C-alpha positions in Angstrom: 0.0 0.0 0.0 1.3 3.5 -0.8 2.3 5.7 2.2 -0.6 8.0 2.5 1.3 10.2 5.0 3.7 11.3 2.2 0.8 13.0 0.5 2.2 12.0 -3.0 -0.1 9.1 -3.8 -3.8 8.7 -3.4 -4.5 10.4 -0.1 -6.7 12.9 -2.0 -9.2 10.1 -2.9 -12.0 10.3 -0.4 -13.8 7.0 -0.1 -15.2 6.2 -3.6 -16.2 2.6 -2.9 -14.7 -0.3 -4.8 -13.2 1.9 -7.5 -11.7 4.2 -4.9 -9.9 1.2 -3.3 -8.7 0.0 -6.7 -7.3 3.5 -7.5 -5.5 3.7 -4.2 -4.0 0.2 -4.6 -3.0 0.7 -8.2 0.7 1.4 -9.0 0.5 4.6 -11.1 4.3 5.0 -11.4 4.3 3.4 -14.8 1.3 5.4 -16.0 1.8 8.5 -18.2 0.2 10.4 -15.3 2.8 9.3 -12.8 2.2 9.1 -9.0 -1.2 10.6 -8.0 0.6 13.1 -5.8 1.8 14.8 -9.1 -1.7 14.8 -10.7 -3.2 18.3 -11.5 -5.8 19.5 -9.0 -8.4 19.5 -11.8 -7.9 15.8 -12.4 -8.1 15.1 -8.6 -11.3 17.1 -8.3 -12.9 15.4 -11.3 -11.9 11.9 -10.0 -13.3 12.7 -6.5 -16.6 14.0 -7.9 -16.9 11.0 -10.2 -16.1 8.4 -7.5 -18.5 9.8 -4.9 -21.6 10.1 -7.1 -24.1 7.4 -7.5 -24.8 8.2 -11.1 -22.7 6.2 -13.6 -19.8 8.3 -14.7 -16.7 7.7 -16.8 -13.6 10.0 -17.4 -11.1 10.0 -20.2 -8.1 12.2 -19.2 -5.0 13.5 -20.9 -3.6 13.1 -24.5 -3.7 9.3 -24.0 -7.4 9.4 -22.8 -6.7 7.3 -19.7 -9.8 5.6 -18.3 -11.4 6.3 -14.9 -14.9 5.2 -13.8 -17.0 4.9 -10.6 -18.8 2.1 -8.9 -22.2 3.0 -10.5 -20.6 2.6 -13.9 -18.7 -0.5 -13.0 -22.1 -2.5 -12.9 -22.5 -2.0 -16.7 -19.1 -3.7 -17.3 -20.5 -7.1 -16.2 -18.3 -10.1 -15.5 -15.4 -11.6 -17.5 -15.0 -8.4 -19.3 -13.0 -5.2 -19.0 -13.2 -4.6 -15.2 -10.8 -3.9 -13.6 -8.2 -4.1 -16.4 -9.2 -0.8 -18.1 -8.6 1.4 -15.1 -5.8 3.7 -16.2 -5.7 2.2 -19.7 -5.6 4.2 -22.9 -9.1 4.5 -24.4 -8.3 3.0 -27.8 -6.8 -0.1 -26.1 -9.7 -0.4 -23.6 -12.5 0.0 -26.1 -11.3 -1.5 -29.4 -14.7 -2.9 -30.3 -16.4 0.5 -30.3 -13.5 2.8 -30.9 -14.6 3.6 -34.5 -18.0 4.7 -33.0 -17.0 6.7 -30.0 -13.8 8.4 -31.3 -15.6 10.9 -33.5 -17.7 12.0 -30.5 -14.6 12.2 -28.3 -12.7 14.2 -31.0 -15.7 16.7 -31.2 -15.6 17.4 -27.5 -11.8 17.7 -27.4 -12.0 20.1 -30.3 -14.1 22.4 -28.2 -17.3 21.9 -30.2 -19.4 21.4 -27.1 -21.0 18.5 -25.3 -23.2 15.9 -27.0 -26.2 13.9 -25.9 -27.4 10.5 -27.1 -30.5 8.6 -25.9 -31.0 4.9 -26.1 -28.0 4.5 -28.5 -26.9 0.9 -29.4 -23.2 0.6 -28.6 -22.2 -3.1 -28.1 -19.4 -3.8 -25.6 -17.4 -6.8 -24.6 -18.6 -8.2 -21.2 -19.6 -11.5 -19.7 -17.1 -13.2 -22.0 -18.7 -11.9 -25.3 -19.8 -8.9 -27.3 -23.3 -7.9 -26.0 -25.8 -5.5 -27.5 -26.0 -2.6 -24.9 -28.2 0.5 -25.1 -27.0 3.7 -23.4 -28.3 7.2 -22.7 -25.2 9.3 -22.3 -23.5 12.7 -22.6 -19.9 13.5 -23.5 -18.8 16.8 -21.8 -15.4 18.5 -21.8 -13.3 18.3 -18.6 -11.0 21.3 -18.0 -7.6 21.6 -16.4 -6.3 24.6 -14.3 -5.8 26.7 -17.4 -9.4 26.2 -18.5 -8.2 24.1 -21.4 -10.0 20.9 -22.3 -7.9 18.1 -20.8 -10.4 15.2 -21.0 -13.9 14.0 -21.6 -16.4 13.4 -18.8 -19.1 10.8 -19.6 -22.4 10.7 -17.7 -24.2 7.6 -18.8 -27.0 5.2 -17.9 -27.5 1.8 -19.4 -31.0 1.5 -20.9 -30.8 -2.0 -22.3 -33.6 -3.3 -20.1 -35.7 -0.3 -20.9 -35.2 -0.6 -24.7 -35.9 -4.4 -24.5 -39.1 -3.6 -22.6 -40.2 -1.1 -25.2 -39.5 -3.6 -28.0 -41.6 -6.2 -26.2 -44.3 -3.7 -25.6 -44.3 -2.7 -29.3 -44.5 -6.4 -30.3 -47.4 -6.9 -27.8 -49.1 -3.8 -29.1 -48.7 -5.0 -32.7 -50.3 -8.4 -31.8 -53.1 -6.5 -30.1 -53.6 -4.3 -33.2 -53.6 -7.4 -35.4 -56.3 -8.9 -33.2 -58.3 -5.7 -33.2 -57.9 -5.4 -36.9 -59.7 -8.8 -37.3 -62.7 -8.2 -35.0 -66.0 -7.3 -36.6 -66.2 -3.9 -34.9 -64.7 -0.6 -36.0 -61.8 -0.1 -33.6 -59.3 2.6 -32.9 -56.6 3.7 -30.5 -55.9 7.2 -29.2 -53.1 9.0 -27.3 -53.7 10.0 -23.7 -54.8 13.5 -25.0 -57.6 11.9 -27.1 -55.9 12.3 -30.5 -56.6 9.1 -32.5 -53.5 7.6 -34.2 -54.8 4.2 -35.4 -57.9 2.7 -36.9 -58.6 -0.9 -37.9 -59.4 -1.8 -41.5 -63.1 -2.1 -40.7 -63.2 1.7 -39.9 -61.8 2.6 -43.3 -64.0 0.1 -45.0 -67.1 1.5 -43.4 -66.3 5.3 -43.6 -64.5 5.2 -47.0 -61.9 7.6 -45.5 -58.1 7.5 -45.6 -55.5 7.5 -42.8 -54.5 11.1 -43.5 -58.1 12.3 -43.4 -58.7 10.6 -40.0 -55.4 11.6 -38.3 -55.8 13.3 -34.9 -59.3 14.7 -34.6 -60.2 14.2 -38.2 -62.9 11.6 -37.2 -65.3 14.5 -36.6 -65.9 14.6 -40.4 -67.9 11.4 -40.3 -70.2 12.4 -37.4 -73.6 14.0 -37.6 -73.1 17.8 -37.1 -76.1 17.9 -34.8 -74.8 15.2 -32.5 -71.1 16.1 -32.7 -71.2 18.7 -29.8 -72.6 16.1 -27.4 -70.0 13.5 -28.5 -67.1 16.0 -28.0 -68.4 17.1 -24.6 -68.7 13.5 -23.3 -65.3 12.4 -24.9 -63.4 15.4 -23.5 -65.0 14.6 -20.1 -63.6 11.1 -20.3 -60.2 12.4 -21.2 -60.3 14.8 -18.3 -61.5 12.3 -15.7 -60.0 9.1 -17.1 -63.4 7.4 -17.0 -64.4 4.9 -19.8 -66.5 6.3 -22.6 -69.7 4.8 -23.8 -72.3 6.4 -26.1 -74.5 5.7 -29.1 -74.3 8.1 -32.0 -74.5 8.0 -35.8 -71.5 7.6 -38.1 -71.5 8.4 -41.8 -70.7 5.4 -44.1 -68.9 5.5 -47.5 -72.2 5.8 -49.3 -73.1 9.0 -47.2 -75.7 7.2 -45.2 -75.6 7.3 -41.4 -75.7 4.2 -39.2 -76.0 4.1 -35.4 -73.0 2.8 -33.4 -72.5 1.9 -29.8 -69.1 3.3 -29.0 -67.1 2.1 -26.0 -63.7 3.5 -25.1 -61.4 2.1 -22.4 -58.4 3.9 -20.9 -55.2 1.8 -20.9 -52.9 2.6 -18.0 -49.3 1.9 -17.1 -48.1 0.3 -13.9 -48.3 3.7 -12.2 -52.0 4.0 -13.1 -51.4 6.8 -15.6 -53.4 6.7 -18.8 -51.1 6.1 -21.8 -53.7 5.5 -24.5 -57.3 4.8 -25.2 -58.8 1.8 -27.0 -62.2 2.2 -28.6 -64.7 0.2 -30.6 -67.7 1.2 -32.6 -70.4 -1.4 -32.8 -73.0 -1.0 -35.5 -76.4 -1.2 -33.7 -78.5 0.4 -36.4 -80.5 -2.8 -36.9 -80.9 -3.3 -33.2 -82.4 0.2 -32.8 -84.8 -0.4 -35.7 -86.5 -3.7 -34.7 -86.1 -6.5 -32.2 -85.9 -8.9 -35.2 -82.9 -7.0 -36.4 -81.2 -7.6 -33.0 -81.9 -11.3 -33.2 -80.6 -11.5 -36.8 -77.5 -9.6 -35.7 -77.0 -12.1 -32.9 -77.4 -15.0 -35.3 -74.9 -13.5 -37.7 -72.5 -13.0 -34.7 -72.9 -16.6 -33.6 -72.5 -17.8 -37.1 -69.3 -15.8 -37.4 -68.1 -17.4 -34.2 -69.1 -20.8 -35.4 -67.1 -20.5 -38.6 -64.1 -18.8 -37.1 -60.9 -20.7 -37.5 -60.0 -20.1 -33.9 -61.8 -21.1 -30.8 -64.2 -18.5 -29.6 -66.4 -18.6 -26.5 -68.5 -16.2 -24.4 -69.0 -16.5 -20.6 -71.6 -14.3 -18.9 -71.9 -13.0 -15.3 -69.8 -13.5 -12.2 -70.7 -17.2 -12.3 -69.0 -17.5 -15.7 -71.9 -19.2 -17.5 -70.6 -20.5 -20.9 -73.2 -19.0 -23.1 -71.5 -19.5 -26.5 -68.8 -21.7 -27.8 -68.0 -22.4 -31.5 -67.2 -25.8 -32.8 -63.4 -25.0 -32.9 -63.4 -24.2 -29.2 -65.4 -27.3 -28.3 -62.9 -29.3 -30.4 -59.9 -27.8 -28.6 -61.6 -28.5 -25.2 -62.6 -32.0 -26.2 -66.2 -31.3 -25.2 -69.7 -31.2 -26.7 -72.5 -28.7 -26.5 -73.6 -30.2 -23.2 -71.2 -27.8 -21.5 -73.2 -24.8 -22.7 -75.4 -22.7 -20.4 -73.5 -24.0 -17.4 -70.8 -22.4 -15.2 -67.5 -23.1 -17.0 -66.0 -25.2 -14.3 -69.2 -27.1 -13.6 -69.4 -28.2 -17.2 -65.6 -28.8 -17.4 -64.4 -29.8 -13.9 -61.2 -31.2 -15.5 -60.1 -27.6 -16.3 -60.6 -26.4 -12.7 -57.6 -25.8 -10.3 -55.2 -24.8 -13.1 -55.4 -21.0 -12.6 -58.1 -20.1 -15.1 -60.6 -19.3 -12.4 -58.3 -16.6 -11.1 -57.7 -15.2 -14.7 -61.4 -15.0 -15.4 -62.1 -13.4 -12.1 -59.3 -10.8 -12.7 -60.6 -9.9 -16.1 -64.2 -9.7 -14.9 -63.4 -7.5 -11.8 -60.8 -5.2 -13.4 -62.3 -4.9 -16.9 -58.8 -5.5 -18.3 -58.1 -7.9 -21.0 -55.7 -10.8 -20.5 -53.5 -12.4 -23.1 -51.9 -15.8 -22.5 -49.2 -17.5 -24.6 -48.5 -21.2 -24.8 -50.5 -21.8 -21.6 -50.6 -25.5 -20.5 -53.9 -27.0 -19.5 -54.7 -30.7 -18.7 -58.1 -31.7 -20.1 -60.1 -34.9 -20.4 -60.3 -35.4 -24.2 -61.3 -38.5 -26.2 -61.6 -40.4 -22.9 -58.2 -39.7 -21.6 -56.4 -36.9 -19.8 -54.3 -34.9 -22.2 -52.0 -31.9 -21.8 -52.5 -29.2 -24.5 -51.1 -25.7 -24.9 -53.1 -22.6 -26.0 -52.6 -19.0 -27.0 -55.7 -17.1 -25.8 -57.2 -13.7 -25.1 -59.8 -12.9 -22.4 -61.5 -9.7 -23.5 -64.1 -8.1 -21.2 -67.6 -7.3 -22.5 -69.0 -4.1 -21.1 -72.6 -3.1 -20.8 -74.0 0.4 -21.5 -72.9 1.5 -18.1 -69.3 0.4 -18.6 -69.6 -2.6 -16.3 -68.3 -6.0 -17.2 -71.1 -8.3 -18.1 -69.2 -11.1 -19.7 -65.9 -12.2 -21.2 -65.0 -13.2 -24.8 -62.4 -15.9 -25.0 -60.4 -16.4 -28.1 -58.2 -19.5 -28.1 -55.8 -21.1 -30.5 -54.4 -24.7 -30.0 -50.6 -24.4 -30.3 -49.9 -27.8 -28.9 -48.2 -29.0 -32.1 -46.1 -25.9 -32.2 -45.0 -26.3 -28.5 -44.3 -30.0 -29.0 -42.4 -29.2 -32.2 -40.2 -26.8 -30.3 -39.6 -29.5 -27.6 -38.9 -32.1 -30.3 -36.5 -29.7 -31.9 -34.7 -29.3 -28.5 -34.6 -33.1 -28.1 -33.5 -33.5 -31.7 -30.7 -31.1 -31.1 -29.5 -33.2 -28.2 -29.9 -36.4 -30.2 -28.0 -34.7 -33.1 -25.1 -33.9 -30.8 -25.0 -37.6 -29.8 -25.1 -38.7 -33.5 -22.4 -36.1 -34.5 -20.1 -37.5 -31.8 -20.3 -40.9 -33.4 -19.3 -39.7 -36.9 -15.7 -39.8 -38.2 -15.5 -36.1 -39.3 -15.2 -33.3 -36.8 -18.7 -31.8 -36.3 -20.2 -28.7 -34.8 -23.5 -26.8 -34.2 -24.2 -23.1 -33.9 -27.2 -21.0 -32.7 -29.3 -19.0 -35.3 -27.1 -15.9 -34.6 -23.9 -17.9 -35.5 -22.7 -18.5 -31.9 -20.9 -21.8 -32.0 -22.2 -23.8 -29.1 -21.0 -27.4 -29.7 -18.0 -29.3 -31.1 -17.4 -33.0 -31.1 -14.5 -34.7 -29.3 -12.8 -35.2 -32.7 -12.4 -31.5 -33.0 -10.7 -31.2 -29.6 -8.4 -34.1 -30.3 -7.4 -32.5 -33.6 -7.0 -28.9 -32.6 -6.2 -29.3 -28.9 -8.9 -26.8 -28.1 -11.5 -27.7 -25.4 -15.2 -27.1 -25.9 -15.0 -24.1 -23.6 -12.1 -22.6 -25.7 -13.9 -23.3 -29.0 -17.5 -21.9 -28.4 -18.5 -18.5 -29.6 -15.7 -17.5 -32.0 -13.0 -19.3 -30.1 -12.8 -21.9 -32.9 -11.1 -19.3 -35.1 -7.9 -19.7 -33.1 -7.4 -23.1 -34.8 -7.5 -21.6 -38.4 -4.2 -21.0 -40.1 -3.5 -17.3 -40.2 -3.3 -17.2 -44.0 -7.0 -18.3 -44.2 -8.6 -16.9 -41.1 -10.0 -13.7 -42.7 -11.5 -15.5 -45.6 -13.1 -18.2 -43.4 -14.7 -15.7 -41.1 -16.0 -13.6 -44.0 -17.5 -16.7 -45.6 -19.2 -17.7 -42.4 -20.7 -14.2 -41.8 -22.0 -14.1 -45.4 -23.7 -17.4 -45.0 -25.4 -16.2 -41.8 -26.6 -13.0 -43.6 -28.0 -14.9 -46.5 -29.3 -17.8 -44.4 -27.5 -20.1 -46.9 -25.1 -23.1 -46.6 -21.4 -22.4 -46.2 -18.5 -24.3 -47.7 -14.8 -23.5 -47.4 -11.4 -25.1 -47.8 -8.6 -24.0 -45.6 -5.7 -25.2 -43.4 -6.5 -26.1 -39.8 -3.8 -26.0 -37.1 -3.4 -29.3 -35.3 -2.5 -29.8 -31.6 0.9 -31.0 -32.7 1.8 -27.7 -34.4 1.2 -29.1 -38.0 -1.5 -27.9 -40.3 -3.7 -29.9 -42.6 -6.2 -29.1 -45.4 -9.8 -29.4 -44.2 -13.2 -28.9 -45.9 -15.9 -27.3 -43.8 -19.6 -27.5 -44.7 -22.4 -26.0 -42.7 -26.2 -25.9 -43.4 -29.0 -24.0 -41.6 -31.9 -26.1 -40.3 -34.9 -23.9 -41.1 -38.5 -23.6 -39.9 -41.6 -23.3 -42.1 -40.8 -19.6 -42.6 -37.3 -20.2 -43.8 -35.7 -18.9 -40.6 -32.6 -20.7 -39.3 -33.3 -22.7 -36.1 -29.9 -24.3 -35.9 -26.6 -24.6 -37.9 -25.0 -28.0 -38.3 -21.7 -28.6 -39.9 -18.7 -30.9 -40.4 -15.0 -30.5 -40.7 -13.5 -33.1 -43.0 -9.7 -33.8 -43.3 -8.9 -33.5 -47.1 -5.1 -33.5 -46.9 -4.8 -36.7 -49.0 -7.3 -35.5 -51.5 -5.5 -32.2 -51.8 -2.2 -34.0 -52.5 -3.9 -36.2 -55.1 -5.4 -33.1 -56.7 -2.1 -31.3 -56.8 -0.4 -34.5 -58.4 -3.3 -34.7 -60.9 -2.7 -31.0 -61.8 1.0 -31.7 -62.3 0.2 -34.6 -64.6 -2.3 -32.5 -66.6 0.4 -29.8 -67.0 2.8 -32.4 -68.3 0.1 -33.7 -70.7 -0.6 -30.1 -71.8 3.1 -29.6 -72.6 3.1 -32.8 -74.7 0.0 -31.7 -76.6 1.6 -28.3 -77.3 4.6 -30.2 -78.7 2.3 -32.4 -80.9 0.5 -29.3 -82.1 3.8 -27.8 -83.2 4.5 -31.0 -85.1 1.1 -30.8 -86.8 1.9 -27.2 -87.8 5.2 -28.3 -89.3 3.5 -31.2 -91.1 0.8 -28.8 -92.4 3.5 -26.6 -93.9 5.0 -29.7 -95.5 1.6 -30.6 -96.9 1.3 -27.1 -98.3 4.7 -27.5 -99.9 3.6 -30.8 -101.4 0.4 -29.1 -102.8 2.6 -26.6 -104.5 4.8 -29.4 -106.0 1.7 -31.3 -107.1 0.2 -28.1 -108.5 3.3 -27.1 -110.4 6.2 -29.5 -110.6 4.0 -32.6 -111.3 1.8 -30.9 -113.9 4.7 -29.5 -115.9 5.9 -32.9 -117.3 2.3 -33.7 -118.1 1.9 -30.5 -120.1 5.1 -31.3 -122.0 3.9 -34.9 -122.8 0.6 -33.5 -124.1 2.4 -30.7 -126.2 5.0 -33.1 -127.7 2.5 -35.8 -128.5 0.2 -33.2 -130.2 3.2 -31.9 -132.3 4.2 -35.5 -133.3 0.7 -36.3 -134.4 0.5 -33.1 -136.5 3.9 -33.4 -138.2 4.5 -37.1 -138.3 1.0 -38.4 -138.7 1.7 -39.7 -142.2 4.7 -41.7 -141.0 2.9 -43.4 -138.2 1.1 -46.7 -138.5 -2.5 -47.0 -137.4 -1.2 -48.9 -134.3 1.2 -46.0 -133.5 -1.6 -43.5 -133.8 -3.8 -45.5 -131.5 -1.0 -45.7 -128.9 -0.4 -41.9 -129.1 -4.2 -41.3 -128.5 -4.1 -43.6 -125.5 -1.0 -41.7 -124.1 -2.8 -38.4 -124.6 -6.0 -39.7 -122.8 -3.8 -41.0 -119.9 -2.1 -37.6 -119.6 -5.5 -35.9 -119.5 -6.8 -38.2 -116.8 -3.6 -37.7 -114.8 -4.1 -33.9 -115.2 -7.7 -34.1 -114.1 -6.8 -36.3 -111.1 -4.1 -33.8 -109.9 -6.6 -30.9 -110.3 -9.3 -32.7 -108.3 -6.7 -33.6 -105.5 -5.7 -30.0 -105.3 -9.3 -28.9 -105.1 -9.9 -31.4 -102.3 -6.9 -30.2 -100.2 -7.8 -26.6 -100.8 -11.3 -27.2 -99.4 -9.8 -27.5 -95.9 -7.0 -24.9 -96.1 -8.8 -22.2 -97.9 -9.8 -19.0 -96.0 -13.3 -19.5 -94.5 -15.0 -16.2 -95.1 -18.7 -16.5 -94.5 -21.2 -14.2 -96.2 -25.0 -13.8 -96.2 -26.0 -15.2 -99.6 -29.1 -16.1 -101.5 -28.7 -19.7 -102.6 -31.1 -19.2 -105.5 -28.7 -16.7 -107.0 -25.8 -19.1 -106.5 -27.8 -21.9 -108.2 -28.5 -19.6 -111.2 -24.8 -18.8 -111.5 -24.1 -22.5 -111.7 -26.8 -23.0 -114.4 -25.0 -20.3 -116.5 -21.7 -22.2 -116.0 -23.2 -25.5 -117.2 -25.1 -23.9 -120.1 -23.2 -25.9 -122.7 -23.6 -29.3 -120.9 -27.4 -28.6 -120.4 -27.9 -27.7 -124.1 -25.9 -30.7 -125.3 -28.3 -33.1 -123.6 -31.4 -31.0 -123.7 -31.4 -31.2 -119.9 -34.2 -29.6 -117.8 -33.1 -27.9 -114.6 -35.9 -26.6 -112.2 -34.7 -24.2 -109.5 -37.3 -23.3 -106.9 -36.7 -20.3 -104.5 -34.0 -21.4 -102.0 -32.9 -20.2 -98.5 -30.7 -17.2 -97.7 -28.1 -17.8 -95.1 -24.4 -17.4 -94.1 -22.1 -19.5 -96.2 -18.7 -19.5 -98.0 -20.2 -18.6 -101.4 -17.5 -20.0 -103.7 -17.6 -23.4 -101.8 -21.4 -23.7 -102.0 -21.2 -22.8 -105.7 -18.7 -25.7 -106.0 -21.1 -28.1 -104.2 -23.9 -27.2 -106.6 -21.6 -27.4 -109.6 -20.3 -30.9 -108.7 -23.8 -32.3 -107.9 -25.5 -30.8 -111.1 -22.5 -32.0 -113.3 -22.9 -35.5 -111.9 -26.7 -35.5 -112.5 -26.1 -34.5 -116.2 -23.1 -36.9 -116.6 -24.8 -39.9 -115.0 -27.9 -39.9 -117.2 -28.2 -42.6 -120.0 -27.9 -41.3 -123.6 -31.4 -42.3 -124.4 -32.9 -40.3 -121.5 -33.4 -36.5 -121.2 -31.9 -35.3 -117.9 -34.4 -33.8 -115.5 -33.1 -32.1 -112.3 -35.0 -30.4 -109.5 -33.5 -28.1 -106.8 -35.8 -27.1 -103.9 -35.4 -26.1 -100.2 -37.3 -25.7 -96.9 -36.5 -24.8 -93.2 -36.5 -27.6 -90.6 -35.7 -27.9 -86.9 -32.8 -30.0 -85.9 -35.0 -31.6 -83.2 -37.1 -33.2 -86.1 -34.0 -34.7 -87.7 -32.6 -38.0 -86.5 -29.0 -37.1 -87.3 -26.2 -37.2 -84.8 -24.2 -34.7 -86.9 -26.8 -32.0 -86.4 -27.9 -30.0 -83.3 -31.4 -30.3 -81.9 -31.3 -26.7 -80.9 -30.7 -25.2 -84.4 -32.8 -24.6 -87.5 -31.5 -25.9 -90.8 -31.9 -25.1 -94.5 -32.8 -28.4 -96.2 -31.7 -28.4 -99.9 -32.9 -31.3 -102.0 -31.4 -32.1 -105.5 -33.2 -34.9 -107.4 -32.4 -36.3 -110.9 -33.6 -39.1 -113.1 -30.1 -40.6 -113.8 -28.7 -44.1 -113.5 -28.8 -44.0 -109.7 -27.0 -46.5 -107.5 -27.7 -49.4 -105.1 -28.7 -48.4 -101.6 -25.6 -50.2 -100.1 -23.4 -47.5 -101.7 -25.1 -44.5 -100.2 -22.2 -43.7 -97.8 -19.4 -45.1 -99.9 -19.9 -42.7 -102.8 -18.6 -39.8 -100.6 -15.2 -41.4 -100.0 -12.1 -40.5 -102.0 -11.5 -42.3 -105.3 -14.8 -44.2 -105.0 -16.3 -45.0 -108.5 -19.3 -47.2 -109.1 -19.0 -47.1 -112.9 -16.1 -47.9 -115.4 -14.0 -45.1 -116.9 -15.1 -46.0 -120.3 -18.8 -45.5 -119.5 -18.5 -42.3 -117.3 -15.3 -40.3 -116.9 -14.2 -39.0 -113.5 -11.7 -39.4 -110.6 -14.0 -40.3 -107.7 -13.1 -37.1 -105.8 -16.0 -34.7 -106.6 -18.5 -36.1 -104.0 -15.7 -36.2 -101.3 -15.1 -32.5 -101.9 -18.8 -31.9 -101.6 -19.0 -33.7 -98.2 -15.9 -31.8 -97.0 -17.4 -28.4 -97.8 -20.7 -29.3 -96.1 -18.8 -30.4 -92.9 -16.9 -27.1 -93.0 -20.3 -25.4 -92.8 -21.3 -27.6 -89.8 -24.0 -29.3 -91.9 -24.7 -32.8 -93.2 -25.3 -34.5 -96.6 -26.9 -37.8 -97.5 -28.0 -39.6 -100.6 -30.8 -42.0 -101.5 -31.3 -43.9 -104.7 -32.4 -47.0 -106.5 -30.5 -48.5 -109.5 -31.7 -46.8 -112.7 -34.3 -44.7 -110.9 -32.4 -41.6 -110.3 -30.9 -40.2 -107.0 -31.7 -37.6 -104.4 -29.0 -35.6 -102.5 -30.2 -34.0 -99.2 -28.1 -31.2 -97.8 -28.6 -29.6 -94.3 -27.0 -26.2 -93.6 -27.5 -24.3 -90.2 -29.4 -21.0 -90.3 -27.9 -18.5 -87.9 -30.7 -16.3 -86.5 
């Protein structure tokens, strides 16, 4: 203990309770303030005032904003939190979780911009071992030194968490009350203590045809009879002044401008101190009752019918003996009773319900005239021949007579047994789930709806070395490898915000200091409204799988390198093929040209010196050279089909077909051939290649027609869906242009329908029909370049049909 006689420590601190003792016992020599004997008088005075007041106060002093607080404030720090460590600590170190929130307010005060005031502000703090939502009403004020300069910030504060929670619950209760009032058959409304109405139920607006803005405050006067309004105002203001219930019959104007008579009852609603906080009023249409007694009976019948058909249990008990006058079928079903219980005291007709507290509730509502709302109330009843425990939500609403006295009670009950049992089952299921999770090989965990981790299996503790107590809340994050911690936490928070499953791969630190790859998956267990009731997840060791994946990736990379090498080889071979095409196109044809030229010259100059056999051999040599020339040209054409530049253009196939007709004019005239060209499709193609397709097919049709027969060729087209074509080469999701070319030539046997498109395939002798067997192979190659298909059908000597399908790009 410091030597108080020296006057250089804490002798100036008078009493101050627990915090005074702590300040006197603390070693301040290492603090920026030094020993208390050296503290400025202004600080001493501020500390003494703070310590000896019963109002919660906090002081930040000096450039470091060192922390001081009194016993009254200490209560708000809870347990397992900041107390007493923050005494004399720098503000930024003491309050890291809220520093971003409070620093601007502190800076404003220190800058001389005056004090500030905040009421019921949410500022969460760390206490009781976790971050808690705490509400405060507080003021930050400047604390001055001897030179009247601002040396710190004095905080006067009061925790209002309980008050805010109470207000929230009150608002929720009021909302439920409004919902109930919105569904009753009466016009209903609520007013402030001064009589200004601030809420009407939907029935009010339906009846009056008004809007909320028109009815605000005292706007209701517009739907009253002007002659009766003064009396209504006088009586209503009298109730407001005396706090007495209001009851009166007067007319109200409907949306159709007609007036109906209403019995209006208004009850004051008071707080625990007996002060009126608001009024609740109902307007009951009694127009028919005032007209005739029959109308009254009809109204009662309709009311009873409404009760009978209501989806909730509704009953009416009358008088101090609680005679059960009315009970709808749903209420009898909930109670497990028949109509025999009607017109009897409640507990005489239902003795099984006695002794469970309902007598006192009914008596309280009847004598006080105040409604009672119960939630999930248990009651044991004899139902279906056996005693059963059920749970109900119910409302006891007093019924007042014209004098404002309670004459009966309306009971509205809902059977929530299934809901309560479901919650209990969920609780038991959660316990069972934990048992099941403990038996599973993977590490497993569960968390509350707000993300608070509350359970980990023993496997987790064995792996990480963290106990359950160390892992709950966000303690589990200590086992995450630092390189992955931020990403894992963000992924978890995102899943909570979206109420969606979470999956993540990261490295987990083992108890032996090593780290291993794990895969975490968590899913929310939701209720019927899609709200999370519980989170369940697993942590699976995927170290071996990760190594396998990395090895597979390495092998894929090696294979990719090999493929790149093969591709280079193909490029080289393609260049060699191009060189060969040049040789075939130039070097091989040059000798053939010389053979043909020299043989022609010999026949012209030496024809007289040649025998008939010599002339025949020269003719055969010339024909062979011509066939060789044709073969080389066709081979070059085939190779160029693949290597030529693929420049697609939008073209009209009808025009291309007419151009081919012009090219084949001499052949058509020579055989008196008939060529019919119907309108064809327009689409994106390589025009010169499609022209070549048509040229080859039409040339074949002319060539392969017997001499005694006149060639007749038809070209037509139509659009067709790929889904309607049974062809694996075509896409079911595309539309195709179907081009059909039909002739009356020699045809071919069906067995050759595919063979005719192969290179060098000939079905007829050279003597009968000239050709190299390459033309149809070129046709097929061009159609494949266009991502289409071609097929042929024929019968021997009955002509042939070639069907071409080219895709139409929309």
